[in-house]
C-alpha positions in Angstrom: -113.6 -34.1 -44.1 -110.4 -34.3 -46.0 -109.1 -31.4 -48.2 -106.9 -31.2 -51.3 -104.1 -30.0 -49.0 -104.6 -33.1 -46.7 -104.5 -35.4 -49.7 -101.3 -33.8 -50.9 -99.7 -33.8 -47.5 -100.6 -37.4 -46.8 -99.4 -38.5 -50.2 -96.0 -36.8 -49.9 -95.5 -38.2 -46.4 -95.1 -41.7 -48.0 -91.5 -42.9 -48.4 -90.1 -41.8 -51.8 -93.2 -40.0 -52.9 -92.8 -37.1 -55.2 -95.3 -34.6 -56.7 -95.2 -34.0 -60.4 -97.9 -33.1 -62.9 -99.5 -34.9 -65.8 -101.9 -33.1 -68.2 -101.8 -30.0 -65.9 -103.0 -32.0 -62.8 -100.9 -32.8 -59.8 -99.9 -36.4 -59.5 -97.9 -38.4 -56.9 -95.3 -40.9 -57.9 -93.0 -43.4 -56.4 -90.3 -45.0 -58.5 -91.3 -42.5 -61.3 -94.8 -43.9 -61.6 -98.2 -42.5 -60.5 -100.0 -43.9 -57.4 -102.5 -41.0 -56.9 -103.6 -37.8 -58.6 -105.6 -34.7 -58.1 -106.9 -34.6 -61.7 -110.5 -34.5 -60.4 -110.1 -32.1 -57.6 -112.5 -29.6 -59.2 -115.3 -32.3 -58.8 -114.2 -32.8 -55.1 -112.2 -36.0 -55.7 -108.7 -37.3 -55.2 -107.8 -40.3 -57.4 -106.0 -43.5 -56.4 -104.5 -46.1 -58.7 -105.6 -49.4 -57.2 -106.0 -52.9 -58.5 -109.5 -54.0 -59.5 -109.6 -56.3 -56.4 -108.6 -53.6 -54.0 -110.9 -51.1 -55.6 -113.9 -53.5 -55.2 -113.1 -53.9 -51.5 -112.8 -50.2 -50.9 -116.1 -49.5 -52.8 -117.9 -52.3 -50.9 -116.6 -51.2 -47.5 -117.2 -47.5 -48.0 -119.4 -46.6 -51.1 -120.0 -43.1 -49.7 -116.2 -42.4 -50.0 -114.9 -44.6 -52.9 -116.2 -45.1 -56.4 -114.6 -46.3 -59.6 -113.5 -43.6 -62.1 -115.8 -43.8 -65.1 -114.7 -45.7 -68.2 -111.7 -47.8 -68.9 -109.5 -46.3 -66.2 -112.0 -47.2 -63.6 -112.3 -50.8 -64.9 -108.6 -51.1 -64.4 -108.8 -49.9 -60.7 -108.5 -46.2 -60.9 -110.7 -45.0 -58.0 -112.2 -41.6 -56.9 -112.1 -40.6 -53.2 -114.8 -38.2 -52.2 -112.7 -35.7 -50.2 -115.7 -34.2 -48.3 -116.6 -37.7 -47.0 -113.2 -39.1 -46.1 -111.6 -38.5 -42.8 -107.8 -38.2 -42.5 -107.3 -41.8 -41.2 -109.3 -43.2 -44.1 -107.5 -41.0 -46.6 -104.1 -41.9 -45.2 -104.9 -45.6 -45.3 -106.2 -45.4 -48.9 -103.1 -43.4 -50.1 -100.8 -45.9 -48.3 -102.6 -48.8 -50.1 -102.2 -47.2 -53.5 -98.5 -46.3 -52.8 -97.8 -49.9 -51.6 -99.4 -51.4 -54.7 -97.2 -49.2 -56.9 -94.0 -49.9 -54.8 -94.7 -53.7 -55.2 -95.4 -53.4 -58.9 -92.2 -51.4 -59.3 -90.2 -54.0 -57.5 -91.6 -56.7 -59.7 -90.6 -54.7 -62.7 -87.1 -54.0 -61.3 -87.8 -50.3 -60.9 -86.0 -49.0 -57.8 -85.4 -45.4 -58.5 -87.2 -42.5 -60.2 -86.6 -42.5 -64.0 -85.3 -39.3 -65.4 -87.9 -36.9 -66.8 -87.8 -36.3 -70.5 
């Protein structure tokens, strides 16, 4: 069973990860852009920003742990992680996957460093 503290620690262990907030919820960024959030922590979820393809694989492999976020965000790959069902290794791997997708996307867009906050 993973906790909010585990999610936060594992996210921040990733190279270049920073904690900020968006709409009063903790988020985790690399290169200035979000790869994970705790926006649904009150419902027992962490959130990952995945691609639709990766989301589909996570949900197929572990439907008791991963599920798409409802609505448009979920259709774009945003994925809930049931903290009570995830062990630390699963959580770490999922966070690393979300982080890597964001790092790769940032590189394609030419984003190397955090952008200044406005």
